[in-house]
N, C-alpha and C positions, 0 to 999 in steps of 0.2 A: 602203629596205625595203619592200616591196610583198608583202600578205598577202591572199593571195583567199579571197573570203564565199564558203563553202559551207556557212551556217547551217539554210537551209531544209531541209535533207537528213541532218540529224544529230540526234542526240540530245543526247552528249555537250556540256559546256562544256571549249572547250580553252583550257588556262590557258599562257598563254608569259611570260617575263621578259624586262624590258632591263636589263644592267648590275648585276647581283646580284650580290654576292661568293660564290667557292664556297661560302665556309661556309652564308652562308641557300638556297643551291640543295640541299645538303645535308641543310637541315633541314628542309626543304620536302619533299624525295624521301623523308626516313624518316618523314615525316606520313602518307604514302600510302601508305607500305610498313605500317606499322603501323594503318593502318585500312583493309582493305580496301573498304571500304562506300563510302569515296570516290571510288574507279575507277569504279562503277557510273554515277556524274553527272559525273567530271570528266575531264579528262587533263590531264598537267601534262609540259611539253619546253621547251626551245630555241624560239626562234624563227629558221624554215628559210623560205629564199626558198620563195614559192609553199602556205606552208599559210595557212589558214586560223586568226583567233585571237578570241576572244570578253572575255577578260580577261589585262590584262597586269600583273605585279609590275613596278613601277619603279623603281629605286635612286633615292628622291630627295636622294641627298648626292652624289651623281655627275652635274656640268654637262652632262656627254656623252651619258647615258644621258634627261633631262630633257629635253636638246634633240630625240634620235632619238621618246622619244615626243611632243612639241610638232607637230615634223612628220608623224608617225604618224596623230595626232588629227586633221587637217585634212582625211588621204585616206580614213579611217574612224571617223568620227565618235562609230559605234555602241556602239565596244569601249569596254571599263570598265576605266578604269586603277584600281589599288592602289599607293599611294606609301610606301614603306617607307623609315624613316628612323630614326637616331641619335635624332634629337633630335625635340622635340615638332610637333603639326600646324601648318603652315605656308600654309595653304590652307584653305577651305571648300569650294573647286571640285570636291576630290575624296577619295576615301576613303585616310585612313592609317592606318598601322601602324607601332608603334616597336618597334625590337629590343630585349631580343630575341625570335624568334618562337614561339609557345606552340601545343601543338597542339588545346586547347580551342577558345581566341581563333580561333582560325586556322578552324574546321572551323563555328563558329558567324558568322566573317565572310563564307565563302563561303555559308553558306545565306542568311544576310540580304541578300546582294547578288541571290542568283540568284531569291529569292522575294519583293525589294520591289516589282517590278514587279506585281503579281498580288493588293499588298494595296488593300482598298476605297478607292477615290480620292475625292475632294471630286466629281469628274465623275457616280461612281453618283448623284448624289442630285438633281444637274440634268434637270429634267421634258425630254419631247420639244419641240423647237423646230423651227418650219417652216424656218425658216434653220442650221439645225444639224443635223449627223448624229453619231448616241452610236452607235460601234464597239464592241464588244463580240470580242477575239482570246481564242482559246479553245485552246491548245497546251502540252503538257506538257513542250517545251525550251524554257528559255531564250533560246539562240541564235535559236529563231526567232520568240520574242516579242520578242528585241530588234532582227531584222532588221524584222517587220513592223510595229513601232513607227516606227523610221526611215523606213519607206519611207512611211506612212500620212501622214506627219505632213508627209513631203516633196511627194508627189503631191496632199497638201491646198493646200499652200502656193502649191504653181507654179498650182495653176487657181482661186485664191483661193477657195477651199470653208472654212468651220468645220466642224472636228470635235474631237469629245472621244473618247477610246479607253479601255478596260479592259481587263484581264485576267486569265484565269483558266487553273491551271497543269492543269486535270482538267475531263472531265467532268461529273463531281458537283458542282464545285466553282460550272460554269457554270450548272447547274440550281439551285442555291441563289442564285446571284447577279443571275437573272435573272424568281426568285419574286418580287425586292423593286425590281427596278429596271429601267423600259423602255429598249429598245435598238431603234435601227432597221435595226442591222445587225449579223452574226455571222459573223468569218472564223473557220473550224471544223476543226482538223486531224484525221484521218480513223484513222492510228494513234497511238492513245494507252493508256495504260496504264490498267488499271478500264476504264470505261464506254467504248467506243470511239467515234468519229465519228456513226456510223449511230443506235445509241442516242439517245444528247445530242441530237442534230438530232429525234428523232422526242419527244423529251419537251420542247424549247425550244418547238416548235410544237404543243405544245397547251399551252401556258402563253402565250403571248404571238402577235402577229401581225406578225413581222419576217423580214427576207432573212434566208434563212443560205446563205451559200459557204462550200463545204468544199473544202478544202486536202489533196493526196494526193500520195505519191511514186508512185502506183499508178493509170495513164492508161488501163486497159483498157476494154471498151466494158461487161463487166461491172460495173466498180467505178462510171462513169455510172448505170446504171441502178439498184446498190445504193443510191447517193447520191440518185437521183431518187425511189427507193421509200421513202427515209426524210424526204423533204419535202423537201429541199432545193433553194434556186433557182438556185443555181451550183455547178456542179463544176471545180477549176482545179487544174491539175498543179501539184506542185512542183518549184521555186521560182518562185512566181509573177510573171513579169512587170508591168511599172510600166503597161503596155496594161492588161491585165488588172484588176488593182485599181483603176486611173482610173477603167475602164467597171463597174464597179461600184458604186463610189463615183456616179458619173453617174445609176445607173440609180436608186439609191436617191433621192439628190437629187429626181430628175423624180418618181419617186413620191409622193415625200413635198409635192412642189408640187401636182400634181395632187389630192391626196388634199387639201391646205387650201384649193383655190379654191372 
């Protein structure tokens, strides 16, 4: 099973399943039909070759389904699994849901998973350090935040960098966070609901001296100019490549070393 990652160019969280019996699939589909607001954030369907995926419901009572998930998780570690079972939780490594599925718990579960990475982590309270880069990722798309989380951790690990990463799901939330905590680098989405990336950048720059890298699916000359006018240090087209992310991290690290000499 090979699933394509297009997370940084979409807003909806794509939900698939592996091995769920027909009755569970019908229950989930009925939940989406009963609550149109869910369709504004999530898309549910079967796994199809070539599709992207962000969340997976896995039938934990089916060894074949569990095996398929274990194989997929090695290729796509950013995909979040929700294990569905008739019995009690069998492992602390995954999110578990016990049948029968019900609408209220289903909605709360999806919201909890897709917003968990924007809660203030212990990293927020850490002071700036010469040998560590503090990063804030601002994007209203859960898939895009997951993509950046995995990419940043991987690139930092491959280049022996020390980083800590926090997340915000809106420009307004980013401003609140930066009022209370210092960051060396911000990766900032341009197209967001509410306050857009340009206004967010202007406000962040007024609050702190930090590098701001804007990320956008639009890469015309006018877009670059608008980013510069807002005060950003870099403007990168989505999806950002490994070299782009690595370059920004290296520039941030180099500036910290020069500043602390």
